[in-house]
C-alpha atoms as one frame of an Amber mdcrd trajectory, in Angstrom:
protein
  89.350  84.729 103.846  92.049  87.129 105.040  95.590  86.141 104.107  98.255
  86.641 106.753 101.504  88.129 105.395 104.875  88.700 107.012 106.810  91.806
 105.958 110.366  91.054 107.023 113.139  93.635 107.098 116.860  93.144 107.514
 119.693  95.177 108.991 119.588  98.938 109.481 115.975  99.328 108.321 114.987
 100.076 111.913 116.952 103.313 111.423 114.833 104.614 108.572 114.354 108.362
 108.673 117.810 108.991 110.106 119.966 106.674 107.981 120.887 108.297 104.673
 117.520 110.015 104.104 118.693 111.108 100.647 118.771 107.396  99.696 116.086
 105.802 101.894 113.714 108.722 102.511 112.666 110.532 105.644 109.890 108.200
 106.817 110.587 106.271 110.009 110.353 102.505 110.339 107.168 102.984 112.391
 105.667 104.926 109.471 106.709 102.196 107.036 105.133  99.540 109.272 101.855
 101.479 109.506 101.798 102.009 105.737 102.235  98.252 105.221  99.455  97.410
 107.668  97.028  99.953 106.164  97.864  98.842 102.605  97.295  95.264 103.697
  93.868  96.090 105.134  92.845  97.655 101.804  93.991  94.484 100.012  92.336
  92.047 102.442  95.641  91.073 104.033  96.622  90.850 107.685 100.157  92.238
 107.714 102.731  91.758 110.441 105.888  93.860 110.045 109.185  92.822 111.634
 112.765  94.124 111.539 116.026  92.648 112.744 119.735  93.291 112.422 120.382
  89.605 113.201 120.737  87.151 110.317 119.856  84.185 112.565 116.595  85.813
 113.633 115.647  86.675 110.042 116.262  83.078 108.967 114.137  81.815 111.886
 111.287  84.074 110.698 111.639  82.685 107.158 111.418  79.141 108.576 108.331
  80.183 110.555 106.719  81.515 107.360 107.554  78.336 105.427 106.152  76.107
 108.179 102.929  78.137 108.353 102.684  78.604 104.550 102.688  82.402 104.967
 103.451  84.760 102.089 106.427  87.045 102.671 107.496  90.485 101.548 111.217
  90.637 102.286 113.679  93.491 102.330 116.865  91.578 103.092 118.877  94.838
 103.104 122.636  94.096 103.151 121.904  90.349 103.424 120.637  90.639  99.816
 124.158  90.546  98.472 125.867  87.768 100.393 123.648  85.710 102.703 123.562
  82.257 101.179 122.066  81.005 104.455 119.097  83.349 103.969 118.824  82.340
 100.300 118.758  78.644 101.254 116.056  79.275 103.872 113.984  81.186 101.310
 114.300  78.299  98.845 112.179  76.254 101.287 109.274  78.692 100.996 105.756
  77.337 100.657 103.927  80.555  99.707 104.540  83.650  97.581 107.698  85.682
  98.205 108.406  89.189  96.916 111.806  90.821  97.438 111.532  94.571  98.044
 113.980  97.485  98.246 113.407 101.170  98.936 116.239 102.220  96.622 117.234
 100.732  93.290 120.263  98.516  94.011 121.104  98.295  90.293 121.625 102.062
  90.208 123.943 102.096  93.226 127.389 100.763  94.119 128.636  97.730  92.189
 128.484  95.412  95.227 124.727  96.065  95.484 124.011  94.829  91.945 123.826
  91.144  92.898 120.963  89.642  94.859 121.519  86.093  96.064 117.840  85.841
  97.023 116.249  87.079  93.761 116.294  83.685  92.058 114.146  82.126  94.795
 111.611  84.998  94.897 108.522  85.356  92.725 109.687  88.866  91.876 111.449
  92.010  93.041 110.143  95.548  93.498 112.819  98.203  93.939 113.484 101.896
  93.656 110.117 103.393  94.554 110.696 104.218  98.218 107.781 103.298 100.438
 105.648 102.649  97.348 107.870  99.586  96.724 106.259  97.956  99.771 102.746
  98.835  98.575 103.484  97.311  95.160 104.990  94.207  96.777 101.890  93.753
  98.953  99.666  94.159  95.900 101.686  91.426  94.167 101.356  89.180  97.234
  97.574  89.724  97.273  97.346  88.744  93.597  99.626  85.703  93.993  97.766
  84.525  97.114  94.411  84.895  95.342  95.707  82.875  92.379  97.028  80.165
  94.687  93.731  80.030  96.598  91.626  79.765  93.439  93.929  77.033  92.082
  93.596  75.098  95.334  89.793  75.341  95.205  89.450  74.504  91.510  88.159
  70.998  90.903  90.629  68.632  89.310  90.023  67.129  85.900  87.617  64.239
  85.830  89.375  61.009  85.024  87.622  58.601  82.714  87.864  54.921  83.448
  90.241  52.982  81.283  88.557  50.429  79.067  87.711  47.412  81.144  88.785
  49.071  84.407  88.083  51.834  86.880  89.345  55.375  87.062  92.754  55.677
  88.710
């Protein structure tokens, strides 16, 4: 079974390759999207990559993922540090969620050190450039496989209580 995954990207990531290449690298967003799709294929995932500068649209995509029980790799970009609306939407998730960042926010400006979404994610991968996305997708593949095997595992057999039937 192929797991569908959404790779969601927040503000300014559509400008990869021209926005501060010394921080975010020289690869374009199109190259990032293709890397995610090809990594997904190798991991047995069907990956759809999206980017928006609009907080409302990003939240709508998170709701879509929750409703469809889709795993998410999320680079919230600047929304990482202050979007409680995004954090609350992510708290409703129904499948694995990995936060991802190209740079290492903890090694940058003070305001970037806090993530309001980290506590509702399964984990965070940061600081490895495009490889961060590959690692996040690998984590999603592992988490999805664990969830699938747990769902298919038979439950414990219940023994009848003395003088009665099994609950």
